[in-house]
Biopython code that builds the backbone (N, CA, C, O; Angstrom):
import numpy as np
from Bio.PDB.StructureBuilder import StructureBuilder

atoms = [
    (1, "MET", "N", (131.233, 130.493, 77.192)),
    (1, "MET", "CA", (132.157, 130.496, 78.367)),
    (1, "MET", "C", (132.222, 128.944, 79.066)),
    (1, "MET", "O", (131.344, 128.113, 79.298)),
    (2, "ALA", "N", (133.265, 128.957, 79.223)),
    (2, "ALA", "CA", (133.491, 127.515, 80.095)),
    (2, "ALA", "C", (134.038, 128.092, 81.501)),
    (2, "ALA", "O", (135.134, 128.644, 81.599)),
    (3, "GLY", "N", (133.136, 127.897, 82.593)),
    (3, "GLY", "CA", (133.479, 128.298, 83.840)),
    (3, "GLY", "C", (133.333, 129.848, 84.129)),
    (3, "GLY", "O", (132.301, 130.500, 83.976)),
    (4, "ARG", "N", (134.447, 130.274, 84.534)),
    (4, "ARG", "CA", (134.230, 131.853, 84.747)),
    (4, "ARG", "C", (134.830, 132.548, 83.738)),
    (4, "ARG", "O", (134.373, 133.677, 83.559)),
    (5, "ALA", "N", (135.719, 132.201, 83.030)),
    (5, "ALA", "CA", (136.272, 133.200, 81.911)),
    (5, "ALA", "C", (136.328, 132.525, 80.431)),
    (5, "ALA", "O", (136.550, 131.366, 80.080)),
    (6, "GLY", "N", (136.057, 133.637, 79.750)),
    (6, "GLY", "CA", (135.663, 133.237, 78.197)),
    (6, "GLY", "C", (136.991, 133.607, 77.219)),
    (6, "GLY", "O", (137.893, 134.123, 77.880)),
    (7, "VAL", "N", (137.243, 133.480, 76.049)),
    (7, "VAL", "CA", (138.501, 133.841, 75.231)),
    (7, "VAL", "C", (137.795, 134.214, 74.204)),
    (7, "VAL", "O", (137.030, 133.446, 73.621)),
    (8, "ASP", "N", (138.054, 135.926, 73.746)),
    (8, "ASP", "CA", (137.940, 136.561, 72.472)),
    (8, "ASP", "C", (138.327, 136.054, 71.221)),
    (8, "ASP", "O", (139.428, 136.309, 70.735)),
    (9, "LEU", "N", (137.390, 135.271, 70.609)),
    (9, "LEU", "CA", (138.291, 134.812, 69.363)),
    (9, "LEU", "C", (138.237, 136.037, 68.138)),
    (9, "LEU", "O", (138.813, 135.922, 67.056)),
    (10, "GLY", "N", (137.673, 136.857, 68.423)),
    (10, "GLY", "CA", (137.483, 138.214, 67.299)),
    (10, "GLY", "C", (138.578, 138.193, 66.623)),
    (10, "GLY", "O", (139.663, 138.272, 67.198)),
    (11, "GLY", "N", (138.473, 138.080, 65.274)),
    (11, "GLY", "CA", (139.530, 138.485, 64.335)),
    (11, "GLY", "C", (141.121, 137.474, 64.414)),
    (11, "GLY", "O", (142.169, 137.693, 63.806)),
    (12, "ARG", "N", (140.791, 136.320, 65.417)),
    (12, "ARG", "CA", (141.819, 135.663, 65.529)),
    (12, "ARG", "C", (141.480, 134.003, 64.866)),
    (12, "ARG", "O", (142.075, 132.957, 65.126)),
    (13, "THR", "N", (140.349, 134.225, 63.968)),
    (13, "THR", "CA", (139.766, 132.688, 63.375)),
    (13, "THR", "C", (139.553, 133.102, 62.037)),
    (13, "THR", "O", (139.284, 134.268, 61.751)),
    (14, "ASP", "N", (139.690, 131.973, 61.008)),
    (14, "ASP", "CA", (138.938, 132.284, 59.878)),
    (14, "ASP", "C", (137.669, 131.466, 59.875)),
    (14, "ASP", "O", (137.389, 130.644, 60.748)),
    (15, "PRO", "N", (137.084, 131.692, 59.053)),
    (15, "PRO", "CA", (135.667, 131.110, 59.082)),
    (15, "PRO", "C", (135.366, 129.258, 59.205)),
    (15, "PRO", "O", (134.394, 128.547, 59.462)),
    (16, "ARG", "N", (136.711, 129.061, 58.883)),
    (16, "ARG", "CA", (136.651, 127.359, 58.945)),
    (16, "ARG", "C", (136.992, 126.743, 60.581)),
    (16, "ARG", "O", (136.447, 125.835, 61.209)),
    (17, "ALA", "N", (138.172, 127.696, 60.958)),
    (17, "ALA", "CA", (138.427, 127.538, 62.281)),
    (17, "ALA", "C", (136.989, 127.938, 63.509)),
    (17, "ALA", "O", (136.636, 127.301, 64.501)),
    (18, "PHE", "N", (136.462, 129.149, 62.959)),
    (18, "PHE", "CA", (135.286, 129.365, 63.969)),
    (18, "PHE", "C", (134.160, 128.308, 63.944)),
    (18, "PHE", "O", (133.420, 128.005, 64.880)),
    (19, "ALA", "N", (134.174, 127.775, 62.614)),
    (19, "ALA", "CA", (133.238, 126.663, 62.724)),
    (19, "ALA", "C", (133.477, 125.445, 63.274)),
    (19, "ALA", "O", (132.545, 124.656, 63.432)),
    (20, "GLY", "N", (134.837, 125.116, 63.659)),
    (20, "GLY", "CA", (135.204, 124.238, 64.238)),
    (20, "GLY", "C", (134.925, 124.272, 65.874)),
    (20, "GLY", "O", (134.558, 123.326, 66.572)),
    (21, "VAL", "N", (135.167, 125.444, 66.226)),
    (21, "VAL", "CA", (135.082, 126.189, 67.561)),
    (21, "VAL", "C", (133.439, 125.942, 67.840)),
    (21, "VAL", "O", (133.053, 125.257, 68.788)),
    (22, "LEU", "N", (132.613, 126.529, 66.980)),
    (22, "LEU", "CA", (131.049, 126.280, 67.252)),
    (22, "LEU", "C", (130.654, 124.753, 67.024)),
    (22, "LEU", "O", (129.626, 124.361, 67.578)),
    (23, "ARG", "N", (131.264, 124.017, 66.386)),
    (23, "ARG", "CA", (131.029, 122.503, 66.485)),
    (23, "ARG", "C", (131.399, 122.030, 67.698)),
    (23, "ARG", "O", (130.631, 121.167, 68.123)),
    (24, "ALA", "N", (132.180, 122.258, 68.299)),
    (24, "ALA", "CA", (132.526, 121.905, 69.880)),
    (24, "ALA", "C", (131.880, 122.577, 70.808)),
    (24, "ALA", "O", (132.144, 122.063, 71.895)),
    (25, "ALA", "N", (130.955, 123.732, 70.954)),
    (25, "ALA", "CA", (130.590, 124.300, 71.715)),
    (25, "ALA", "C", (128.860, 123.812, 72.038)),
    (25, "ALA", "O", (128.045, 123.440, 71.194)),
    (26, "ASP", "N", (128.688, 123.933, 73.265)),
    (26, "ASP", "CA", (127.173, 123.243, 73.733)),
    (26, "ASP", "C", (126.154, 124.056, 73.145)),
    (26, "ASP", "O", (125.179, 123.585, 72.559)),
    (27, "ALA", "N", (126.394, 125.381, 73.313)),
    (27, "ALA", "CA", (125.557, 126.416, 72.586)),
    (27, "ALA", "C", (126.220, 127.927, 72.312)),
    (27, "ALA", "O", (127.213, 128.347, 72.905)),
    (28, "LEU", "N", (125.639, 128.493, 71.525)),
    (28, "LEU", "CA", (126.150, 130.012, 71.213)),
    (28, "LEU", "C", (125.005, 131.011, 71.717)),
    (28, "LEU", "O", (123.811, 130.914, 71.434)),
    (29, "VAL", "N", (125.599, 131.982, 72.513)),
    (29, "VAL", "CA", (124.727, 133.029, 72.588)),
    (29, "VAL", "C", (125.020, 134.111, 71.971)),
    (29, "VAL", "O", (126.101, 134.552, 72.359)),
    (30, "THR", "N", (124.457, 134.821, 71.065)),
    (30, "THR", "CA", (124.838, 136.004, 69.979)),
    (30, "THR", "C", (123.639, 136.673, 69.488)),
    (30, "THR", "O", (122.529, 136.151, 69.396)),
    (31, "GLY", "N", (123.926, 137.778, 69.205)),
    (31, "GLY", "CA", (122.928, 138.765, 68.606)),
    (31, "GLY", "C", (123.474, 139.078, 66.817)),
    (31, "GLY", "O", (122.977, 139.867, 66.012)),
    (32, "SER", "N", (124.644, 138.136, 66.634)),
    (32, "SER", "CA", (125.015, 137.946, 65.245)),
    (32, "SER", "C", (124.427, 136.913, 64.594)),
    (32, "SER", "O", (124.326, 135.726, 64.906)),
    (33, "GLY", "N", (123.909, 137.751, 63.285)),
    (33, "GLY", "CA", (123.096, 136.599, 62.333)),
    (33, "GLY", "C", (124.320, 135.801, 61.859)),
    (33, "GLY", "O", (124.317, 134.570, 61.896)),
    (34, "GLY", "N", (125.248, 136.434, 61.463)),
    (34, "GLY", "CA", (126.422, 135.513, 60.787)),
    (34, "GLY", "C", (126.789, 134.316, 61.619)),
    (34, "GLY", "O", (126.799, 133.162, 61.190)),
    (35, "ALA", "N", (127.103, 134.700, 62.901)),
    (35, "ALA", "CA", (127.647, 133.774, 63.898)),
    (35, "ALA", "C", (126.444, 132.678, 64.127)),
    (35, "ALA", "O", (126.723, 131.490, 64.284)),
    (36, "ALA", "N", (125.313, 133.074, 64.134)),
    (36, "ALA", "CA", (124.111, 132.168, 64.354)),
    (36, "ALA", "C", (123.754, 131.446, 63.263)),
    (36, "ALA", "O", (123.127, 130.405, 63.461)),
    (37, "GLY", "N", (124.040, 131.801, 62.053)),
    (37, "GLY", "CA", (123.628, 130.915, 61.062)),
    (37, "GLY", "C", (125.086, 129.977, 60.806)),
    (37, "GLY", "O", (124.859, 128.914, 60.229)),
    (38, "LEU", "N", (126.127, 130.158, 61.058)),
    (38, "LEU", "CA", (126.976, 129.309, 60.972)),
    (38, "LEU", "C", (127.053, 127.943, 62.158)),
    (38, "LEU", "O", (127.349, 126.749, 62.125)),
    (39, "ALA", "N", (126.567, 129.005, 63.233)),
    (39, "ALA", "CA", (126.378, 127.404, 64.466)),
    (39, "ALA", "C", (125.257, 126.749, 64.153)),
    (39, "ALA", "O", (124.969, 125.704, 64.736)),
    (40, "ALA", "N", (124.558, 127.226, 63.287)),
    (40, "ALA", "CA", (123.171, 126.480, 63.069)),
    (40, "ALA", "C", (123.689, 125.283, 62.074)),
    (40, "ALA", "O", (123.387, 124.096, 62.197)),
    (41, "ALA", "N", (124.383, 125.745, 61.243)),
    (41, "ALA", "CA", (125.047, 124.791, 59.924)),
    (41, "ALA", "C", (125.803, 123.790, 60.730)),
    (41, "ALA", "O", (125.632, 122.656, 60.283)),
    (42, "VAL", "N", (126.517, 123.833, 61.683)),
    (42, "VAL", "CA", (127.214, 122.955, 62.303)),
    (42, "VAL", "C", (126.641, 122.411, 63.451)),
    (42, "VAL", "O", (127.373, 121.902, 64.300)),
    (43, "GLY", "N", (125.378, 122.450, 63.600)),
    (43, "GLY", "CA", (124.481, 121.680, 64.639)),
    (43, "GLY", "C", (124.351, 122.265, 65.927)),
    (43, "GLY", "O", (123.693, 121.678, 66.786)),
    (44, "THR", "N", (124.931, 123.410, 66.174)),
    (44, "THR", "CA", (124.830, 123.851, 67.720)),
    (44, "THR", "C", (124.120, 124.765, 67.889)),
    (44, "THR", "O", (124.232, 125.772, 67.190)),
    (45, "PRO", "N", (122.927, 124.628, 69.151)),
    (45, "PRO", "CA", (122.040, 125.263, 69.330)),
    (45, "PRO", "C", (122.467, 126.690, 69.612)),
    (45, "PRO", "O", (123.556, 126.904, 70.145)),
    (46, "VAL", "N", (121.627, 127.696, 69.265)),
    (46, "VAL", "CA", (121.609, 129.196, 69.221)),
    (46, "VAL", "C", (120.860, 129.561, 70.030)),
    (46, "VAL", "O", (119.848, 128.863, 69.955)),
    (47, "VAL", "N", (120.741, 130.668, 71.187)),
    (47, "VAL", "CA", (119.895, 131.346, 71.976)),
    (47, "VAL", "C", (120.318, 132.714, 71.729)),
    (47, "VAL", "O", (121.501, 133.045, 71.813)),
    (48, "PRO", "N", (119.306, 133.584, 71.400)),
    (48, "PRO", "CA", (119.664, 134.925, 71.181)),
    (48, "PRO", "C", (119.449, 135.590, 72.539)),
    (48, "PRO", "O", (118.632, 135.232, 73.386)),
    (49, "PRO", "N", (120.471, 136.810, 72.636)),
    (49, "PRO", "CA", (120.571, 137.249, 74.044)),
    (49, "PRO", "C", (119.469, 137.956, 74.609)),
    (49, "PRO", "O", (119.427, 138.358, 75.772)),
    (50, "ALA", "N", (118.377, 138.125, 73.553)),
    (50, "ALA", "CA", (117.237, 139.006, 74.101)),
    (50, "ALA", "C", (116.164, 138.201, 74.771)),
    (50, "ALA", "O", (115.120, 138.675, 75.220)),
    (51, "SER", "N", (116.559, 136.784, 74.801)),
    (51, "SER", "CA", (115.738, 135.782, 75.472)),
    (51, "SER", "C", (115.433, 136.300, 76.787)),
    (51, "SER", "O", (116.266, 136.796, 77.545)),
    (52, "ARG", "N", (113.775, 136.112, 77.100)),
    (52, "ARG", "CA", (113.443, 136.880, 78.509)),
    (52, "ARG", "C", (114.179, 136.161, 79.773)),
    (52, "ARG", "O", (114.551, 136.801, 80.756)),
    (53, "ASP", "N", (114.320, 134.955, 79.651)),
    (53, "ASP", "CA", (115.331, 134.451, 80.680)),
    (53, "ASP", "C", (116.468, 133.524, 80.221)),
    (53, "ASP", "O", (116.512, 132.296, 80.281)),
    (54, "LEU", "N", (117.280, 134.298, 79.799)),
    (54, "LEU", "CA", (118.422, 133.573, 79.189)),
    (54, "LEU", "C", (119.109, 132.362, 80.176)),
    (54, "LEU", "O", (119.873, 131.630, 79.547)),
    (55, "THR", "N", (119.010, 132.147, 81.133)),
    (55, "THR", "CA", (119.572, 131.323, 82.215)),
    (55, "THR", "C", (118.782, 129.939, 81.670)),
    (55, "THR", "O", (119.320, 128.935, 81.203)),
    (56, "ARG", "N", (117.509, 130.157, 81.846)),
    (56, "ARG", "CA", (116.549, 128.892, 81.669)),
    (56, "ARG", "C", (116.747, 128.601, 80.150)),
    (56, "ARG", "O", (116.703, 127.412, 79.833)),
    (57, "ALA", "N", (116.940, 129.443, 79.249)),
    (57, "ALA", "CA", (116.924, 129.244, 77.787)),
    (57, "ALA", "C", (118.183, 127.910, 77.658)),
    (57, "ALA", "O", (118.114, 126.753, 77.245)),
    (58, "VAL", "N", (119.148, 128.627, 78.152)),
    (58, "VAL", "CA", (120.292, 127.807, 78.159)),
    (58, "VAL", "C", (120.230, 126.305, 78.748)),
    (58, "VAL", "O", (120.531, 125.248, 78.193)),
    (59, "ARG", "N", (119.786, 126.524, 79.931)),
    (59, "ARG", "CA", (119.513, 124.983, 80.675)),
    (59, "ARG", "C", (118.496, 124.524, 79.804)),
    (59, "ARG", "O", (118.546, 123.295, 79.786)),
    (60, "SER", "N", (117.750, 124.884, 79.198)),
    (60, "SER", "CA", (116.735, 123.986, 78.736)),
    (60, "SER", "C", (117.384, 123.499, 77.326)),
    (60, "SER", "O", (116.624, 122.799, 76.657)),
    (61, "LEU", "N", (118.556, 123.732, 76.813)),
    (61, "LEU", "CA", (119.279, 122.993, 75.626)),
    (61, "LEU", "C", (119.714, 121.761, 75.980)),
    (61, "LEU", "O", (120.223, 121.495, 77.069)),
    (62, "PRO", "N", (119.481, 120.810, 74.866)),
    (62, "PRO", "CA", (119.849, 119.479, 74.845)),
    (62, "PRO", "C", (121.453, 119.386, 75.058)),
    (62, "PRO", "O", (122.255, 120.043, 74.395)),
    (63, "ARG", "N", (121.764, 118.563, 75.977)),
    (63, "ARG", "CA", (123.226, 118.266, 76.426)),
    (63, "ARG", "C", (123.940, 117.521, 75.062)),
    (63, "ARG", "O", (123.214, 116.850, 74.330)),
    (64, "ARG", "N", (125.009, 117.630, 74.837)),
    (64, "ARG", "CA", (125.691, 116.922, 73.927)),
    (64, "ARG", "C", (126.592, 115.672, 74.657)),
    (64, "ARG", "O", (127.313, 115.994, 75.601)),
    (65, "ARG", "N", (126.564, 114.571, 74.323)),
    (65, "ARG", "CA", (127.282, 113.634, 74.615)),
    (65, "ARG", "C", (128.331, 113.435, 73.990)),
    (65, "ARG", "O", (129.056, 112.485, 74.288)),
]
sb = StructureBuilder()
sb.init_structure("model")
sb.init_model(0)
sb.init_chain("A")
sb.init_seg("    ")
for serial, (resi, resn, name, xyz) in enumerate(atoms, 1):
    if name == "N":
        sb.init_residue(resn, " ", resi, " ")
    sb.init_atom(name, np.array(xyz, "f"), 0.0, 1.0, " ", f" {name:<3s}", serial, name[0])
structure = sb.get_structure()
């Protein structure tokens, strides 16, 4: 999410387009193994939603420049 709103891209992107979205993201919070694997393949950090302190986990991710 950027800001206060997110966009549901479920069913609206093919795998190549989804990889592009993930490549541009700072991080991905997901419980989906498929999305996590694709994010990792394009170099996007993945945070599982079951993280004890999700906010701290996301804030500790390296910033992309």
